[in-house]
C-alpha positions in Angstrom: -79.2 17.2 16.2 -78.3 17.2 12.7 -75.2 19.0 13.6 -74.4 16.5 16.3 -74.7 13.9 13.7 -72.6 15.7 11.2 -69.8 16.1 13.9 -70.1 12.5 14.8 -69.9 11.4 11.3 -67.0 13.8 10.6 -65.2 12.3 13.7 -65.8 8.9 12.4 -64.5 9.8 9.0 -61.3 11.3 10.5 -60.9 8.2 12.6 -61.1 5.9 9.5 -58.7 8.2 7.6 -56.4 8.1 10.4 -56.8 4.3 10.8 -55.9 4.0 7.0 -53.0 6.1 7.2 -51.8 4.3 10.4 -52.2 1.0 8.4 -50.5 2.5 5.4 -47.4 3.5 7.6 -47.3 0.0 9.4 -47.3 -1.6 6.0 -44.3 0.7 4.8 -42.7 0.1 8.2 -42.9 -3.7 7.7 -41.5 -3.8 4.2 -38.8 -1.4 5.6 -38.0 -3.8 8.3 -37.7 -6.5 6.0 -35.5 -4.8 3.5 -33.0 -3.6 6.1 -31.7 -7.2 6.8 -31.3 -7.7 3.1 -29.4 -4.3 2.5 -27.2 -5.2 5.6 -26.7 -8.6 4.0 -25.8 -7.1 0.4 -23.6 -4.7 2.0 -21.8 -7.1 4.0 -21.3 -9.6 1.1 -19.9 -6.9 -1.0 -17.4 -6.0 1.7 -16.4 -9.5 2.1 -15.8 -9.8 -1.7 -14.0 -6.7 -1.7 -11.8 -7.6 1.1 -11.0 -11.0 -0.4 -10.0 -9.2 -3.7 -7.8 -6.8 -1.6 -6.3 -9.5 0.0 -5.6 -11.6 -3.1 -4.2 -8.6 -4.7 -1.9 -7.9 -2.0 -0.5 -11.3 -2.0 0.0 -11.3 -5.9 1.8 -7.7 -5.4 4.1 -9.1 -2.8 4.9 -12.2 -4.7 6.0 -9.9 -7.6 7.8 -7.7 -5.3 9.7 -10.5 -3.5 10.5 -12.2 -6.8 11.8 -8.6 -8.1 13.8 -8.0 -4.9 15.4 -11.4 -5.3 16.4 -10.9 -8.7 17.8 -7.4 -7.7 19.8 -8.7 -5.0 21.1 -11.5 -7.3 22.2 -8.9 -9.8 23.9 -6.8 -7.1 25.7 -10.1 -5.7 27.2 -10.6 -9.3 28.0 -7.0 -9.7 30.0 -7.3 -6.6 31.9 -10.3 -7.9 32.6 -9.0 -11.1 33.8 -5.5 -9.7 35.9 -7.2 -6.9 37.6 -9.4 -9.4 38.2 -6.5 -11.8 39.3 -3.8 -9.5 40.8 -5.6 -6.8 44.2 -4.0 -6.0 43.5 -0.5 -7.5 44.3 2.3 -5.4 41.6 4.3 -3.7 42.2 7.3 -6.2 41.8 5.0 -9.3 38.4 3.8 -7.4 37.2 7.0 -6.9 37.7 8.2 -10.4 36.0 5.1 -11.9 33.1 5.8 -9.7 32.8 9.4 -10.3 32.9 8.7 -14.1 30.1 5.8 -13.5 28.0 8.6 -11.7 26.8 10.6 -14.4 24.2 12.5 -12.2 25.9 15.8 -10.6 24.2 15.2 -7.2 25.4 11.5 -7.2 28.7 12.7 -5.8 26.8 13.3 -2.4 26.8 9.5 -2.0 30.3 9.4 -1.7 31.6 9.2 1.9 34.6 8.0 3.6 34.6 6.4 7.1 38.1 5.6 8.5 38.8 2.9 11.2 41.4 0.5 10.6 40.4 0.4 7.0 39.1 3.2 4.7 35.7 2.6 3.6 34.2 4.6 0.1 30.3 4.1 0.2 28.4 4.3 -3.3 24.8 3.4 -3.1 24.5 0.0 -1.7 28.3 -1.0 -2.1 31.1 -0.4 0.3 34.7 -0.3 -1.1 37.1 -1.5 1.8 40.6 -0.3 1.4 43.8 -1.4 3.2 47.0 0.3 2.7 45.6 2.3 0.0 44.6 -0.9 -2.2 41.1 -2.2 -2.5 40.6 -5.2 -0.6 37.1 -6.0 -0.7 33.7 -4.8 -2.0 30.7 -5.3 0.3 
């Protein structure tokens, strides 16, 4: 009988240990279940702030790029006007010599190309020099 009591007592103790362990697990799961929404909320808030920063940064960058583009476009327009007023009437050969002198880089000569239609066009970077009857007529 004492063995039966010991076995019964042992089973009761094991049951209590299992019950305690189960309660601890449940408590930890409850804490974890409460922390998951908090963690998700924090991650979401961080991502929202990061995306807002990226949008703001992109807008500022684009604004600076647009300003720079408009300044460069204005400079190119003025350069075209100056060149056109100074070089108008020069021969094709004279213009080519001046462009080659201006192009200090050896590979720069690759940018010269001629297209012949009714007029001769010499392309140099973003500029096109239009010739009629071997005289510079217009810079586009």
